[in-house]
N, C-alpha and C positions, 0 to 999 in steps of 0.2 A: 703594249706597243703595237703588236700585230693584231688585227681584228679578224684573222683567218680562223675559221672553225677547225676543230680537230680532225674531222673527216677530210677536209681539204689538205690539211698538213700531212696526213697519212698518205693521201694520193700523191702529193708532191714528193714525199720521201720515196715512194714506190717509183715514181717517174724518174727521179734523179738517179737512183741506183741503176735502173734498167737503161737509162739514156747513156750514162757514162760507161756502162758495160765493162767493169774492171776485170772480170774473169773470163776464161775461155768457155766455161760451161757453168750453168746453174745460176745465171744472173736473174732470170725471171723468177725462179723459185726463191732466191734470196730477197728479191724486191718484194715479193708477196709476204715473205716472213717478216721483213722490216715493217711493212704495212700493218700486218696483224699485231706485231710487237708494240708498235706505237699506239695503236688503238687500245690495247690491253693496258698499257702504261697510263693512258689518259682516262681510265675508268670504264672501258667498254669490254668486259670479259666475254661477253657473248660473241665478240668478233672471232673467237677461236672456233666457233661452230658455224661460221659463215663460209660457204663454198666459193671463195674468191676465184680459185683456179677454174672451177666449172663455169662461173659467169664469164670469165675472160675467154676460156676456150670456146664457149658457145658463140661468141661474137669477136673472134680473133682478128678478123679483117678490120673492124672499126678500131680495135686496140692498136694495130700497126699503123693505120691511117692517121690516128692521133699523133703518134710519134713522127710520122712523115710531115704532118702539118707543122709541128714544132720546128722540125729541121728546116723546112722551106721558109717559115717565118724568120728564123734566125739568120738564114742566108740573105734575106731581103733587108731586114731591119738591123741586124747585128746584135740583137738581144734574144735571149732564150725566154720565150713566153710560154708558160705551161698551160694556158687556157684550154687548148684542145684536149689535153689529157684530163684536166679537171672536168671538162664537159663530158668526156667519155665515162669517167668514173661515176659522175653524178647520174648520168642517164642509163648506163648499162650495168652498173654494179649496185650503187646505193639505192636507186629507185626500186630495184628488184627485191630488196630486203623487205619492203612492206608487202609486196605481192606474195612472196614465199612464206611469210610469217603465218603460222597457224596458232590461234590462241589455245593455250593448254586447257585441258578439261580439269574441272575441280573434282574433289573427292565425291561430292554429292552428285555431280553429273555422271561419274563412273558408276556409282551405286545405282542411280536411277536407270541408267542404260542396261545394267546387268539385271536389275529387277524387271524391267519391261521386256527384256529378251528371255526371261524365264531361267536365267542362269543361277539365280538365287531366289529365295523366297523371304518375305518379310517375317521376322520373328517377333512374337509378342513380348519378348524380354526387354523392350525399349531400345533396340538397336536403331540409332538415329541416322544412319547412312555414312558414318565415318569409314575410312579405309580399314581401320582396325576391325570394325564390325564386319565389313565386307570380307576380309580375309578369314575371320573366324567362321562366318557362315559358309564360305567356300570350303574351309578345311573340315567342317562338320559334315558336309555333304559328300565327302570322299567315300568311295565304295570300300567295303570291308577288306578286300584284297590289297588296296593301297595302304591301309593302316598296317596290315601284316608286313608288307614290303618295307615300310618306313621303320617299324619296330625292329625288323631283322637287320636293316642297315645300321641302326644305331648300336646294335650289339657287336658288330664286326670290329675286330681289333687289328692293328697292323701286325704283320707277321714278323718283320725284321727290318733292319736298315738296308738301304741300297748301297 
């Protein structure tokens, strides 16, 4: 029925809670929580790692101006039009997600970087660059004193209950 995308719906949910301001304190935090909750429910689990609070805090003036525009438009037209808030969230929050995104390194890239930096050496035993091989090579290159500390730590037993 509604052709509004999930990001817009989440922004509208955020707006509605903050606009009606039902509590004395914590309305903004709760609005951000609802925003994130809705996105996670719609299949966006990465939203939990999105710093919405920081994005809003960095441009708080535009956030409040969006609410003021909604209020002024409602006084003139008699309708609550959330377009200024949608515009804010699209420009100031959602568009930043692409800028802040850093592509993760693959296991092979981590291995090649460590190899190029001299942190590890290539072994003739067929280690092809997987993380398991990287960890094995790093553990084999520990100094003898580290192995002694590791073996001593493993022999320690708990003295008693607290």
